[in-house]
C-alpha positions in Angstrom: -46.3 -216.0 131.3 -44.3 -213.4 129.3 -45.4 -210.0 127.8 -46.0 -211.5 124.4 -47.5 -214.2 125.9 -50.0 -211.9 126.9 -50.3 -209.8 124.0 -50.9 -212.9 122.1 -54.1 -214.7 124.5 -55.1 -211.6 124.3 -55.0 -211.1 120.5 -57.0 -213.9 120.2 -59.4 -213.1 122.9 -59.9 -210.0 120.8 -60.7 -212.5 117.9 -62.2 -215.3 118.2 -59.6 -218.1 116.2 -56.1 -215.9 114.2 -53.2 -217.6 112.2 -49.9 -217.8 112.6 -49.4 -214.7 110.0 -52.6 -212.5 111.8 -50.9 -213.2 115.2 -47.3 -212.1 113.8 -48.4 -209.5 112.5 -49.6 -207.8 115.7 -47.6 -208.1 118.0 -45.0 -207.8 114.8 -42.1 -210.5 115.4 -41.1 -213.0 112.3 -43.5 -215.9 111.5 -41.4 -218.1 113.0 -40.8 -216.7 116.2 -44.0 -216.4 116.8 -45.2 -220.5 115.8 -42.6 -220.8 119.3 -44.3 -219.0 121.5 -47.8 -220.5 120.2 -46.1 -223.6 120.5 -45.6 -223.2 123.4 -49.1 -222.0 124.6 -50.7 -224.5 123.5 -47.9 -226.6 125.0 -48.9 -225.1 128.0 -53.2 -225.7 127.8 -54.3 -222.1 127.2 -54.3 -222.8 123.5 -55.6 -224.9 121.0 -54.7 -225.5 117.2 -56.0 -226.8 114.4 -55.8 -228.1 111.1 -52.8 -229.1 108.5 -49.8 -227.2 108.7 -50.4 -223.9 106.1 -53.9 -223.4 107.4 -53.2 -224.0 111.1 -55.4 -221.8 113.5 -55.5 -221.2 117.3 -58.4 -219.7 120.0 -58.4 -220.5 123.4 -58.9 -223.3 125.3 
């Protein structure tokens, strides 16, 4: 896990459930870049995603 992914996991841990937009604002990256990191965390089985495309949220597993 790299530094950005650690930041994201920490952000989710402190907030419970987060959106892509909130996460992007917190880490200072574009929404597209943030989606890629979140996708990697989902694939690594560390984070779960819920909802549709525009309303997708993430929380720790």
